[in-house]
C-alpha positions as a printed Julia matrix, in Angstrom:
82×3 Matrix{Float64}:
 -48.13   0.16  47.47
 -44.88   1.62  48.92
 -44.36   1.0   52.65
 -42.52   3.8   54.44
 -40.06   2.96  57.2
 -39.38   5.32  60.1
 -36.15   7.27  59.67
 -34.33   7.88  62.99
 -30.76   8.36  64.25
 -29.03   5.48  66.01
 -29.37   7.65  69.22
 -33.12   7.59  68.89
 -33.39   3.79  68.55
 -34.36   1.48  71.38
 -32.19  -1.61  72.34
 -33.07  -4.46  70.08
 -34.4   -2.3   67.2
 -32.74  -2.84  63.86
 -32.69  -1.25  60.39
 -30.66  -0.2   57.4
 -28.07   2.64  57.6
 -29.34   5.25  55.2
 -26.84   8.03  55.72
 -23.89   9.05  57.86
 -23.72  12.78  58.66
 -20.66  13.0   60.93
 -19.56  16.46  62.22
 -16.11  16.23  60.45
 -14.39  14.2   57.8
 -12.3   12.15  60.29
 -15.38  11.04  62.16
 -17.0   10.04  58.85
 -13.96   7.92  57.94
 -13.87   6.35  61.31
 -17.52   5.33  61.14
 -17.06   4.06  57.56
 -14.05   2.03  58.67
 -16.2    0.42  61.32
 -18.72  -0.7   58.73
 -21.31   2.02  59.47
 -22.02   2.72  55.87
 -25.26   3.3   53.78
 -26.84  -0.13  53.18
 -25.42  -1.85  56.32
 -27.77  -3.62  58.73
 -27.58  -1.96  62.16
 -28.91  -3.23  65.48
 -28.76  -1.15  68.69
 -27.61  -3.39  71.54
 -27.56  -0.82  74.34
 -27.94   2.97  74.89
 -26.33   3.43  78.3
 -23.69   4.31  79.35
 -22.64   4.31  75.68
 -24.52   3.53  72.46
 -23.5    0.06  71.35
 -24.34  -0.91  67.83
 -23.79  -4.03  65.82
 -23.25  -3.79  62.06
 -22.51  -7.15  60.46
 -19.94  -8.9   62.61
 -18.7   -5.69  64.14
 -19.91  -4.37  67.56
 -18.82  -0.87  68.45
 -19.54   1.71  71.24
 -20.44   5.25  70.09
 -20.85   8.47  72.04
 -24.01  10.45  71.63
 -22.65  12.79  68.96
 -21.55   9.82  66.82
 -24.87   7.95  67.37
 -26.73  11.03  66.24
 -24.67  11.01  63.02
 -25.96   7.67  61.76
 -29.37   7.74  60.13
 -31.25   4.39  60.08
 -34.49   3.31  58.36
 -36.18   1.01  60.94
 -37.52  -2.31  59.84
 -36.5   -5.33  57.84
 -34.39  -3.51  55.32
 -33.0   -5.73  52.59
């Protein structure tokens, strides 16, 4: 049996929720490169730390603040992941 995990953007997550980054769909190539350089790449484990006043996410040993547009660019499959 295949278990399906919820697919949401980082902006739709609740603080404390975690999952695996599935895709990054940034609005422009520079934003994509910036997110990739911060470790927000497909396969990375991501945890939402807070969502106000900015979205703060942790990926590996990196913690970064994102605005809403960037948080909506990162697609995450909620759950245990790998």
